N, C-alpha and C positions, 0 to 999 in steps of 0.2 A: 744085488750084485752077485753073480754066480762065482763059485770057487775058482773056475778057470779064469774068469776076468780078473779076479783078485790076484791070482798068480802072475798073469801077464803084466799087470801094473807093477807088481813087486819086482819082477825081473827087469822092468824098464829103468829102475833107479840107477843101477851101476852103468847102464848104457848112457843115460842122461849125463851122469857125472863125468864119464870119460869124454863124451861129445863136447861138453862145455869146456873141459880142460884143453881139449884140442883147439876149439875155436878161440880160446883165450890167447893162443899163440899166434893168431892171425887177426890183430886188431884192425887192420885195413879192411879186411873182409867184413868184420862186425860193423865197422863204421859205415860201410857202403850199403850192406844188405839188411842190417838190422836197425842201427841207430838213425840212418837216413833213408831207410826203406820201409820195413815192416812197422817199426815202433811208432813213427809219427802217425800212421793210420790208426793203430790201436789206441794211442794216447788221445787223439782227437775224438775218437768215438766215445771213449769213457768220459772225457770232459764235457762233451755235448750231452751225454745221458745224465751225468750227475752234477754238472756245473751249476744248473739253475736252482737246485735244491738248496735252501738256506742253511741247512745243517749237514753234518758229516755223515754220509751214508756208510763210509768205511768204518767209522766208529760204531755205527749200529750193527754192521756185519760182524765186527770183532766181538761185540756184546753177545750177539746170537751164538757165535762160535764158542765163546767162553761158556755160555749156558749149556750148549750141547756137549761140550767136553766134560763139564761137571756132572751132567746127567749120565753120560756114558760111564764115567768112573763110578758113580753111585750104583748103577745097575750091574756093573761087572766086577766090582771090587771083591765080593765074596766068591766069585766064580774063577778068580785068577788061577788058583792052584789046579783046578780041573780043566779049565779051558784056556790056559795060558797061550797055547799056540794060536788060537783064533784071535785072542786079544792082541797079541804081538803083531800078527799079520794085519789086523785092522789099523793098528797104530802106524805100522810101516807104510801102509797104503795111503793114509792121510798125509804122512810126511812126503811121500813120493809125489802125490798130486800137488801139494803145496809147493814143493821144490820146482816142479814143472811150470806151474802157473806163475810163480815169482819170476823165473827167468824169461818166460815168454812175454809177460806183460810189462816188465820193466828191468829186471836184473841183468840182462845181457849188456846193458849200457856200461856196466863196470869194466867191460873188456874192449871198449871202443878205443880209438886212437887218443892218446893224451892231448889235452887242449893246446898245450904249447906247440905241439907239432902241427895241428890243424890251423893254428893262428900264425905259424912260422915264427915263433919267438925263441930267443935264447933260453936256456934252462938255468944258467948260472949268472951271478951278478957279484960285483965287488962290494966291499963294505963302503967304499967311497960313494958308489952309485946309490946304495941304500940310504946313506946319510943325506945325500943331496935330495933324493926323492922325499924322504921323511920331513926334511926342512920345508919343502914346498907344500906338502900335504898339511902340515901343522899350520903354516901361514894361511892356507885357504880355509881350514877348519876354524881358525880364529876369526877370520873375516866374516864367515857366515854366521858363526855363533853371535858375534857382536851385532851383525845386521838384524838378527832375529830379536835379540834381547835388549840391545842398546846398553849393555852392561857386561863387561868381560868376566864378572864374578857370578853371574846368574846362569843356572843350568837351563837348557832348552827343554821346553814342554810342548808337545804337539797338540794343537787345539782342535783336532778332528776326532770324530767318533771312529771306532774300530772299522765299521763298514765303509766309511769314507776312505780310510787309509788303504784298505784292501782294493777298493775300486780304482784308486789312483796308481796302482802298480803297473797297469797296462801301458800308461803313457811312457814310462821309462823304457820298457821293452820296445815300444814302437820307435822311439828315438834312437835307441842303441842298435836295433836291427837295421835301421837305415844305413848305418855304417858297417855293420857286421850281419849280413842276412841270415846266417846260420842260427841266430838267436831270435828269429821271428816267433812270436807267441800269439795264439788266438784261442778263443773259447776258454775264458778264465774259469777255474774251478778251485777257488781259494777260500778257506773257511777257518774259523777258530775251532779247535778241537773240543769235543764233549768231555774229553779226558784231560783237560788242561791241568787239573790238580795232580793227576798221576804223572803227567809229563814233568811237572815241577819237582815232584819227588824224585823222578829219574834224573833230573838235571838237564832236560832238553827244552829248547825254545820252539821246536816244531818238528814236523816229519812229513814225508811223502808216503801216502798209502799206495803201495805198488799194485794192489788188486783193484782199486777204483780210480787211481790216478788223481786223487784229491790231495791238494796241498793243505796241510794242517798247521795252524799257528797256536802256540800256547798263549791264550788270552791273558794270562796272569803276569807275563814278563813286562818290564817297564815299557811304556808306550813308545818312547823315542826309538826303541829297538825294532819296532814293527816294520818300518819301510824296508830295511835291508833283510830282515828275517823272512818276511813275506816274499821278497824278490828272490831270496836264496831258495826257498822251497819251490818256487815256480821254475827256477833253473833245473831242479830235479825233474819237474814235470816234462820239460822239453827234452829230457834224455841225458842230462849230465849228472851221473851218479856220484862221481868223485867229490868229496866234500870241499877240497881246495878249489876245484873248478866251479862248484855251485856257489861258493863264497865269492869268487871272482866275478862271475856272471851276475849274481845278485847285487853285488856292490856296483858294478857297471850300470845295471838297470836303474838303481837308485840315483847314481851320479848323473845319469842322462835324463832324469825326470825333470820336468819343468817346475816342480814344486820345491821350494827352498828347504822344506823340512826333510824331504827325501835326500836332497843334496847334502844337508848337514849330516844325516845318518850315514851316508857313504863316506864322507871325509872323516867323521868321527871313527868309523869302523877301520878305515885305512890307517889313521894315525895310531890307533891302539895296537893293531897287528904289527905295524912297522916299528913302533917303539919297543915292542917285545923282542923283535928280531935284532934291533940295534943293541938292546941290553945283552942279548946272547953273544954278540960279536965284539962289542966295545962298550963296557959299562960306563966309562967316562963320558963318551959321546951321548949315551942315554941320559945321564944326569944333566948334561948341558941342554939337550933338546927338551927334556921334560919341563925345565924351567921356563921354556918359551911358550908352553901350552897355557891357554887361558884357564883360570881356575873354574870358570863355568863349565868348560868341557870336562875337567877333572871331576866336577860334581856329578856329571852324567855317568862317568865311569864308576864313581863311588856308589851311585844309585843302583847300578847293576850288581856290583859286588855285595852291597847290603842285601839286595833281594835274594841272591843265591846263598849268602851266609845265613840268612834268616830261615832258609828252607833246608839246611843241612840235616842229613838223616843217615842212619847206618846202612840203608839200602842203596844209597846213591853210588858208592864205589863199586858195588856189585853190578849195577846197571851199566856204569861206565866201562867196566872191564868186559862185560858181555858184548857191548856195542863195539868196543875196541877189537875184540876177537872176530866179530862179524865183519868189520871192515877189512881186517887182515885176510880173512877167508875169501873176500871178494875183491882181490886185486889191488888193495890199498895197503901196501907194506908198512906204511907209517902208522896204521891204525887211527886212533882218535887224534893223534898229533897231526894227521894230514890236513886238518882244518887250517892250521897255521901256515901251510905251504903256499897259501894264497899270495904271500909277499913276493915270491918269485914271479908269479904271473903279473902282479901289479907293476913291479919295477921294470920288468922286461917289456911289458906292453907300453909303458911310458917311454922307454927308450926308442920304441919304434913309432909310436903315435902321439907322443907328447900329451899324456893324459892330464897332467897338472902343469899349467903354464908357469 
């Protein structure tokens, strides 16, 4: 790469940054021309290229990138004092190219129209509406838990292999998109991550690789969490970057799946998030509702809590803080708390479409 080319790339970074900030002020434009225009083409191409490969190519690319970075540092560490301008320019260029690729291949979805607007939903809801919805969700979760186990004190265990669970996610999207075409999903590219142990240390259940459009699942998490987690990451694949929106879409895909274990995962997920929000608004109602939950469902919650507790480590808060700042820098003002905002979408979607009879 010539020095002139390097300088041109370096100069492009502030231009990119300003352009993205301007586009962020026009979510309807991003929605029309990127999220429903350019991005679906890019996304489908990458899923076709990498989807058939049984392991994560994105994780392989990250490994190679890590090796190259270590090699570069090793070769240039002693030269930093004499060639610091070249080294800083090289670093700046890598950051600039990565920044451009991230936004072109996936990241601009952070600036699309909020989902509640495209679905024409209310944004607010009353505590009474929340409690009513939570009561119905718990009743349905109890029914399905008992239907599976024939005992309200037994936790649900999914009898499928991981590959079978991942294969079944498509059915939920097919059924849900029949009602909401914007969630149509084709060419699955869903895999367990080669770095599942590292994801566990970081405290994450999965992630979307923005450079290969592969959905990654932490294979170490409790298996009953796989249906909603996998569907959540696929929601990212089809262009919904916001965590609360991916939570909602993933939950809806699992809920509309013909498989009863996916349906249980969805109701279990909804009950947990709704109970947390009830606790925030009305602790007395929370205590009342919690007593109506089958102990078998509570055992599933305890299983997840025990898993993450057993993997506590001093680095986890740092990773969480970093991801929180990343979300805030990408149009999610609530940061990591935005995961829980899914309750607003659930309650207001139910008001309009009677999600839970």
